[in-house]
C-alpha positions as CSV (number, residue, x, y, z in Angstrom):
1,M,-12.4,-3.5,-11.5
2,A,-11.1,-6.4,-9.6
3,L,-9.3,-4.3,-7.0
4,K,-9.4,-6.2,-3.7
5,L,-7.1,-4.2,-1.4
6,I,-4.9,-1.1,-1.4
7,D,-2.1,-1.6,1.2
8,I,0.8,0.5,2.4
9,D,3.8,-1.4,3.5
10,D,7.2,0.1,3.1
11,R,8.7,-3.4,2.8
12,L,6.5,-4.0,-0.2
13,I,6.1,-7.8,-0.8
14,H,7.4,-9.8,2.1
15,G,6.5,-12.8,4.3
16,Q,3.4,-11.3,5.9
17,I,2.0,-10.2,2.6
18,A,2.7,-13.5,0.9
19,S,1.5,-15.7,3.8
20,T,-1.6,-13.9,4.9
21,W,-3.0,-11.1,2.7
22,I,-2.5,-12.9,-0.6
23,P,-4.0,-16.3,0.3
24,D,-6.6,-15.0,2.8
25,L,-8.0,-12.5,0.2
26,G,-7.6,-14.8,-2.9
27,I,-5.2,-12.4,-4.5
28,E,-4.3,-13.3,-8.1
29,S,-2.2,-10.3,-9.0
30,V,0.0,-7.8,-7.1
31,I,0.8,-4.3,-8.4
32,I,3.6,-2.5,-6.7
33,A,3.5,1.3,-7.3
34,N,6.9,2.5,-6.0
35,D,9.5,4.6,-7.8
36,E,12.5,3.2,-5.9
37,C,11.5,-0.5,-6.5
38,A,10.6,0.2,-10.1
39,N,13.9,1.9,-10.8
40,D,16.0,-0.8,-9.1
41,P,16.4,-4.1,-11.2
42,V,17.4,-6.1,-8.1
43,Q,14.4,-5.0,-6.1
44,R,12.1,-5.5,-9.1
45,S,13.3,-9.1,-9.6
46,V,13.1,-9.9,-5.9
47,A,9.5,-8.6,-5.7
48,G,8.6,-11.0,-8.5
49,L,10.0,-13.9,-6.5
50,A,8.4,-13.1,-3.2
51,A,4.9,-14.4,-4.1
52,P,5.2,-17.6,-6.1
53,G,2.4,-18.3,-8.4
54,I,1.2,-14.7,-8.3
55,K,1.6,-12.2,-11.1
56,V,3.6,-9.2,-9.7
57,S,3.9,-6.0,-11.7
58,V,6.1,-3.1,-10.6
59,F,5.6,0.4,-11.8
60,T,6.7,3.9,-11.0
61,V,3.8,5.9,-9.6
62,E,3.6,8.0,-12.8
63,K,3.7,4.8,-15.0
64,F,0.9,3.2,-13.0
65,I,-1.2,6.4,-13.5
66,D,-0.7,5.9,-17.3
67,V,-1.5,2.2,-17.1
68,L,-4.8,2.9,-15.3
69,K,-5.9,5.2,-18.1
70,K,-5.5,2.4,-20.6
71,T,-6.2,-0.8,-18.7
72,T,-8.9,-2.3,-16.5
73,L,-7.8,-4.7,-13.7
74,K,-9.3,-8.1,-14.4
75,K,-7.7,-10.3,-11.8
76,V,-8.3,-10.0,-8.0
77,T,-5.6,-7.4,-7.3
78,L,-3.6,-6.1,-4.4
79,V,-2.0,-2.7,-5.0
80,L,1.0,-2.0,-2.7
81,F,2.4,1.4,-2.0
82,G,5.4,2.2,0.2
83,N,3.8,5.3,1.6
84,P,0.5,7.3,1.8
85,I,1.9,10.1,-0.4
86,D,2.0,7.8,-3.4
87,A,-1.4,6.3,-2.5
88,L,-2.9,9.9,-2.4
89,K,-1.3,10.7,-5.8
90,L,-2.9,7.6,-7.4
91,R,-6.3,8.3,-5.7
92,K,-6.2,11.8,-7.3
93,N,-5.2,10.4,-10.7
94,G,-7.6,7.6,-11.4
95,L,-7.3,4.8,-8.8
96,D,-10.7,4.7,-7.3
97,F,-10.7,3.3,-3.8
98,D,-12.5,4.0,-0.6
99,Y,-10.6,1.7,1.8
100,L,-6.9,1.7,2.5
101,N,-4.9,-0.6,4.8
102,V,-1.5,0.1,6.4
103,S,0.3,-3.2,7.2
104,G,3.7,-1.6,7.9
105,M,5.5,1.7,8.0
106,R,8.8,1.2,9.8
107,F,10.2,3.7,12.3
108,N,13.3,5.7,11.2
109,D,14.8,9.0,12.2
110,Q,12.4,11.0,10.0
111,R,9.2,9.2,11.4
112,T,7.3,9.4,14.6
113,R,5.9,6.1,15.9
114,V,2.1,6.0,16.2
115,H,1.8,2.2,16.5
116,K,4.3,-0.6,16.9
117,N,3.9,-1.3,13.1
118,M,3.3,2.3,11.9
119,S,5.4,5.4,12.0
120,V,4.9,8.6,9.9
121,T,6.6,11.7,8.7
122,P,4.8,15.0,8.8
123,E,4.2,14.7,5.0
124,E,2.8,11.2,5.4
125,R,0.5,12.4,8.2
126,E,-0.8,15.2,5.9
127,A,-1.4,12.6,3.1
128,F,-3.5,10.5,5.5
129,K,-5.5,13.5,6.5
130,E,-6.2,14.3,2.8
131,L,-7.2,10.7,2.1
132,D,-9.5,10.8,5.1
133,A,-11.1,14.1,3.9
134,M,-11.7,12.4,0.5
135,G,-13.8,9.7,2.4
136,V,-11.2,6.9,2.3
137,E,-11.5,4.5,5.2
138,L,-8.0,4.2,6.7
139,W,-7.0,1.2,8.8
140,M,-3.9,-0.2,10.3
141,Q,-3.8,-4.0,10.3
142,P,-0.4,-5.8,9.9
143,T,-2.0,-9.1,8.8
144,T,-5.5,-10.4,8.2
145,R,-5.2,-12.1,11.6
146,D,-4.4,-9.0,13.6
147,E,-6.8,-6.5,15.1
148,K,-7.6,-3.4,13.1
149,A,-7.0,0.2,14.3
150,R,-8.3,3.4,12.7
151,V,-5.3,5.3,11.3
152,M,-6.9,8.7,12.2
153,D,-7.2,7.5,15.8
154,L,-3.6,6.5,15.9
155,L,-2.5,9.8,14.4
156,A,-4.6,11.8,16.9
157,K,-2.9,10.1,19.9
158,V,0.6,11.3,18.8
159,Q,1.1,14.9,17.4
């Protein structure tokens, strides 16, 4: 499998993804597994335009589980999730990864800030704990040029 990076960014594809992660890692294909984006024709079309020259596929989480059962990734691929709950669901259902990056989870009234670029709900915190227990390395790094921080260390600082 040509899976290069699993990333969580609730903005999905945007400037930082297109200008750092994609070129710095030599990404040839981006898969977005996000129900909201997959079910919104406008978001889906915008996602495809955000990374010129890169194949962008958008699936619901369930559809991506089905796709994984039938297909092997051949291109150097970045898989983007909007939250750790969806990443955990995919990990349990066939997407084999041992490293997960968080490049952005914005603060809102349901989330607690744990880093200037990362905020979590109680459910998201639990999903990270479960991924950690499965042996997945969890890092917070907004771009390839930023310092990395361990997600579990960030979560431990703020209860």
